[in-house]
N, C-alpha and C positions, 0 to 999 in steps of 0.2 A: 504494500500500500504506500502511496506516495508520501514522502516526508521532505525534509529540507535537504536530504542527500541528492546529489545529481547522479542518479544511478546510471544513466547513459555514459557519463564520464568514468564512473567507477568501473563499469564493465569494459569499456574501451581500453582503459589503462592495463587491464589484464589480458588484452589481446582478443577479446570477444569480437567477432566480425561485426561490422556496422550493419550488414544486412540482417543478422540475427537480432540485434538491438532494435532495428526498425520494425522487424516482424513482431517482436514482443510488444512494442508500443502499439502496433496496429491491432494486435489481438486484445490488448487491454482496452483500447479505445472502443473496439467493436462491442465488447461485453459491458464496459462501463456505460456506454450510451443507453443500453437497455435499462440498466439499473437506475441511472440518474434520471431517466424519464418517468420514473414511477411517482413523482411528486410525493416523496416520503412524508408521512405524517409524524411530527415530532412526538406525538403521544403513542406511536407504535413502537414498542420496546425493541431496541437493537442489542440488548444484553444477551450473549449466547446462552446464559442459564435459563432464560425465559422460555425458550422453545422446548427443552425437555419437560419443563413444568406443564406446558400446554399438552404435550403428549401424555403425561401422567394423568392429567385431568380427564382424559378420554378413556373411560373403562371399556374394555372390549365387550361388545354386546354378545349374548349367547347366540350361536347359530341355530338355524332351524333344521328339522329333519332328523334322520337317524336310521337305525336298522342294523341287523346283525351282518357280520362279514366273516369270510373264511379265516381260520387261524393262519399265522405266518408260516412260511415254508420251513421245513426242517433244516437244521444246520448242515453245512457242507461237511464231507468227511475230512479227516485230519490231513490227508495228502492233497487236498484241494483248497488250502487256505489262501494261496495266491489268487487274488480276484474275488475272494469271498468278502462278505460284509462284516460290519462291526458286531452286530448281534450274533451272527453265526460263529464268529471266532471267539467271542466272549463265552458262548455256551460250551464250546469245545474245551476251553481252559477250565471252566467251572466243573465240567464233567471229567476232567483229567484225561481227556482223549489226546491232548497234546500239551506239552509244557510251554510255559511262557518263554523259556530260554530257546526251545526249538523254534518257536514262532519268531522271536527276535532275530535269531541267526538266519532263518529262511528269508525274512523280509529285508534284512540288511544285505544279504546276497542279491536279492531281486533289485534293490535300489542301486547296488553296485554294478549290476548288468544293464538295467534299463536307463539309469541316470545318464551315462555318457551318450547313449543312442539318441536320447531326447534333450540332452543338455539341461536336465531338470533338477539336479541335486547340487546344492551348495556345499554341504559338509555332512558327513556321517559321524556319529558319536558312539562307536560300538562298545567301548568300555563302560560308559555310563548306562547305555541301554541294557547291556547284559547284567549289570549290577541291579538295575530295577527289576529285570525279569527274574533273576535268582531270588530276590526278596519276595516276589509274588509266589513263586513255586514253594518257597519255604513256608509261607503262610498257609498255602493250601495243604501242604504235607502235615502241618500241625492241626489242621481242621479249623483254622481261624476264618472269620468272615473276611470276604474280599469285596471290593467295589464292583459296580456293574460293568466296568470296562477292564477288569483284571486281565492282564496279559495282552491286551489289544495293541499291536504295534502301530505307531503313527509317526509322521514327520510333518513339519510345519513350515510355513512361509518364513523367509529369513527377515522377518520383522519382530518375531516373538523372542523376547529375552528369556534366558535361563542363566542364573547367576553362575559365572565362571566360564560360560560358553561364548564363542564369538557371536556377535550380532553385527552384520555388515550391510544389511538392507540392499544388497545388490549393487553396492556403490564402491568407488575408489576412496571417497572421503572417509568412510568408516572402516576401511580395510584394517584388520587387526584389532578392531574395537571389541573389548570384552564386556559383556553385560554385567551389571552390578546388582541386578534384581531379576527375579523370575516373574514373568507375566501372570496376572491374576487368572487368566483362562488356562494357562499351563498348570498352575497350582491346582485348579479344579480337576483337570484331567489326571494329574498325579494322584490326587486323593481318591479318584475313582478307579485307580489301578492301571491306567494306560501306560504304555512303554514308549518313551520318546527316543526315536532313532536318529534324529538330526534335523537339518534345515534344508529347505528347498528354494530353488531360484525364484527370483521375483524381478519384475521391472524395477529399475533403479528408483529407490525411495518410494516405490509403489505408485509412481506417477506415470501411468500409461495403461491403455486398455487392450494391448495386442499381444505382448509377450516378448518384445524386443528389449535388448539391453546392450548398450555400447561397450560395457566392461566385461560382462560374462557371456555375451552372445545371445542369440534368440533361442528360446525354448521351442521345441518341435511338438506338433500335435500328434499323439499316438494313433489317431484315426487316419491321418494323412500327413506324414512327416514333412511334406513340402509346404505345409501351412502352419500358421501360428496357432497356439492353443488359447488365445485370449489372455488378458492380464487384468490387474497386475499380479494376481496369485497364479502365475503361469506354471511354476513347478508343481504346485499343489494339484492343479487340474490334471497335468500330464501324468504324474505318478499315480494318482488314484485311478485314472482311466485305464492306465496300463496294468493295474492290479498289483503294483509293487507295495502299496499300503492300502488298507481299506478306507482310510479317511485322512484328511489333513485340514489344518486350519488355514484360512485366508483372512483377508480384510477387505472391506467394501466401503469406498468413499464416493465412487461414481459408477460402480458396477463390477468391482474387482473380484468378487466371489462369483457373481452370476454370469459374467462374461466367460470366464474359463469353464465354469460348470456347463454352460450352454454349448460351448464349442467342443467340449470333451465328453458329452453324453452323460453328465452326472447330475446329481441333486445338489444344489447349493442354496444355503439359507442366509440371507441378510436379515438379521433380527431387527426389531424395533430399536431405535436409538435409545440406549440406556438399559437394555435388558441384560447384556453381558458386559462385564467390566473390561476396560481397555488398558489399564495401567500395565506398564512393562512391555507394551507393544509400541514400536517406534511410530510416531504419529505422522500423518500427512496433513490432514485438515481437521482440527479438533472439533469443530461444530458438526462434522459430517461422518467421521470415521466410525465404522462398526466392525465387529469381529464375529466370525462364524465358520461353520464347517462346509467342506466339499466332501461328498461321499457317494456311495453307490445306490442308496435307497432312501426313501422318505423316512422310514422307521429309524434308520441310522441317524439321519439329520435331527429327528426329534429327540432321540436318546442323547446325542452329543450336546444339543442346545440346552436341554433341561439340566444336564450335568454342569454346564458352565454358567447358567443363569444365576444371578444374585447380585446383591449390592456390593459395590467396590468403593470404599471410602476414598481411594486415591484417584478416582475418575469423576470429574465434575459433571459428566453427563449421566452418571449412574442413577438409577431409580430404586427406591425401596418398593419392592413388589412382594406379594405373597409367593411362597414356593410354587413353581410352575410344574404341572404334570401334563406333558405334551403327548403321552402315550395312552391316556385313559380312553379317549374317544377316537383315536386315530383310525380304527377299523370300522367306524360307523358308516362309511360310504358317502356317496355323493347325493343320495336321495334327499330331496327337499332343500339342498343348498342352492342359493341364488348366485349365479356366476355372471358377471357383466363383462362382455368383450369390448375392450377399448380400441376401436378401429381408428377413430379420428386421431391424427398426429402419429400414432404408433405404427400404423400399417402403411403410412405414406411412402416410405422408402423401400418396402419389401418387394422382392420379385414375386412373380405369380406362383412359382412352385412353393415358396415359403408360405405365402398367404394360404395356399391350399392345405398345406400340412398343419398349420396352426388352426385353420378352420375345421379340419378333420378332428383335431383334438377337442375343440369346443363341441362338435357333434357327438363325439364319444361320451363326453361328460353329460350331455343331454340324454343320451341313450342309457346312461347309468342312473338317471333320475334327477339330475340337476336341472334347475330352471334357468335357462340361458337367455340372456337378453343383450342388447347393445347399450353401451353407456359412453358418455364423454366426461372427461375430467377437466373442470374449468381451470384455465391458467397453466396447463401442463407444459406448453412450450416455454412459457416464462420461467417455470420452475427449472427446466433444463438449463437455460441461459444463466440464471442466478446461481445455480450450483457451480457452474464454471467460475464465476466471480469469486465465490467463497473458497473453492479449492485453490485458485491461483494466489489469492491474497494470503491465505493462511499457510500455504506451503512456502511462499516467499518469506513470510514472517518467521516461520520455523527455521529457515535456512539463511536468514539475513546475514549473520556473521560470516558464514562460508561463502555466500554470494559476493561478499565484499572483499574476500581475500583468496578464495580458491575456486573461482569460476571455471578455470581450465580443467578442474578435476571432475566436473559433471560431464555426462554424455550430452551431445548436442540437442537431442530431443528433450531431455529432461531440463537442460538449461533454458531452452526456449520457453518452455511452459512455466518454469519457475520465474524467469525474468519478467514475464507478462504481469505477474502479481505485483512487481515493484512499481508498475506504472498505473495501477488502478487507483482511482481517486477515493479519498475517505468517504465522501457522500455516496459513491456507488457501492462501496462495501457495506456501509450502514443500511442503505436501502435494501440491499440483497439479504442482509441478516434480518432486518425488520419485517420483511414481507412473508417470511415463512409461516408464521402462525395464521395469518389471514388466508393464505392459499391452502393450508391444512384444513382450516375450518370450512372452506368452500368445498373441498373434496369430501369431508365427512358429512356435511349437510346435503351435498348433492348426490353423486353416485353411490357413496357408501350408505346413504339413507335408503337405498333401493336394493343393494346386493350385499352378499357376505364376502365376496372376493372379486377382484378384477383380474381378468386374463389379458396379458399383453405379450408381445414378442420380447426376446432378449437382445438378439443381434439385429440391427437394421440392414446389415449386409452380411455376406458370407465372411467368416474369418479370413483375413488376408493371407496370401502366399508370402513366404518368407522373403522372397526377392521383390515383392511389390514396393513401389515408391511410397514411403511413409507420409509424404506430403500430398498424395493424390486424393481427389474427392472419393469418398467411400472408404478410404484407408486412413485418413487423418484421425488423430485421437479425438478431436472434438466431434467428428461424425459418428464414431463407433459407440459412444456412450448415449446416443440419442434416446434409446428406450429404457435405460437403466438409471441415468442420473436423476431424473425427476423424483424418483422414490427415495433417493438419499436426501434430497432437499426437503421432502415432506416427512422424512423420518420413519416411513412405514415399513413393515416387514414384508419380505418377498421371498418366495421359494421358486427355484428354477428346476425344471425337469425336461427330459428329452421327449420328442414326439415323432421324429423322423430323421432321414438322412438325405443330404444333398447329392447332386450329381457327382461332386468331387469326393464323396464318401465322408463328409463332415456332418456331425449331428446337427439337427435343428431342434431348438428348444423354445419354451415359453416360460413365463413367470406368472405366478398367482400372488396377488398383492392384497394385504388385509388392512383392517383398521389397526391403530396402535395396540400392541400387545395381544393381537389376535393370532399369534402363531399357531395355536391349537386348531383354529378354523382352517387356515390355509394348508396346514399339514394334513388335516383330515381330507380336504378336497384333493390335495396332491396324491395322497395315498390311494384314494378311490380311483383316480385316473391311472396311476402307476399299476395298480392291481389289474385293471382292465387291459391296459396297453402292453405291459410286459416287454418293454423295449429291449432290455439287455438279454432277454431270451432269444431275440431274433438277430441282434447286431453285436459285433465285436470289433474292437479297434485293430488296426494292422500291426501295431507293436504292443506286445503283452509280456508280462513277466513269466 
């Protein structure tokens, strides 16, 4: 955000090309103009703490409908744990069909094989992982109680701190940086018995939707390795899709869980802002960041989310909420649920094949008993543009000292986006921050007064080829977040799941979006669709563990 510093001169003295500085100014001017034109009401609060309070005031309304559903599928046999889900693996460990140490060794080996092929792994931590696994096996041998994730091997985006481990955020600037604290979400998984195998590649500082990284190289999509897997949680998406781990944590500020989940045929959950604590996770934009899982099934997403949900005293966005049980009604099916398809704005960039596949998903929901209608979300395009303003300014503020002295250590795409935030005016930022509660209220009083969940696409275009020009229309970062960024701005929960495959062999996905803290409703709807569609029974990626 602009201050008395001449940022153009500061960047130029560090050798940043004039064309990049001019591009950053132009991007800032384009988005600032939208925000500055809002005629901000001084009575409209611009304090970032006000928006979480507005979310908290919206109690999730109970969904309609119900009905019995089949029991979950039986767990996979012990020799098929690669590619199995969280619930299945946890059951094998509890039943002593496989040891936690065997699982850790098997999945470390899988990450060691698949990681280089997809460029998806940042670092493995075998000694620490095997120590965790041995402790779980010892508890089981003594007959002690173990947590619901006991022995489940996972690895996470390289933003998640664990005390004593490297945390480099896909960057040169943090190369060699050792975390001094363990992230709240990681502590929750530890307490539930999960085994932490290491860290996965990310877009530099999580600022990008495709999976490119100038320092570590692009991550490859296991469904078609000539294409990107989406970002910024790119390694998380690639490793889970390849079956090297059953689940991984990502972060979502403008779509960075949902985009790789959509591109990799996974379930990804962006929770309501404030549901899961973020302390110990390297931030991108504090008013927008959320953390959540990428996994292979809706039930796994529910289990992981309820494990991590809870108040975090070190996270100013965190909310005091009653304990959440996301599994209680998850098998109640789609019957009676009201699903609104948001075609206006969201479907505008889609090609005909993608429109047809997402339309078929809505039709299947209707066949399963949902009441499907068309809805429009007021101000949704504005929400997208204002989300960009907040990301740019807050990221630039987070990185202000480094931008002033180490600009050359950023990759060019990251630097261009960061620098744009330096040139956004204070009135534009305050207007973007202050309009959130009003647009949230319009969505809740409008379409969410009529439906239980909104269905929208995830990707506006097919995930780009690795050799595609990152500055081309339909490939640019600001284009790729078209369908996901608005829901970060509104703070709403959204779950992504696959519905088809493109001509290039890449998954096509959609997202279900709910009211604040209505994760149980959207997961119930997603599980009803997943159970009917059975996508992973029909489709497999080209690269697997």
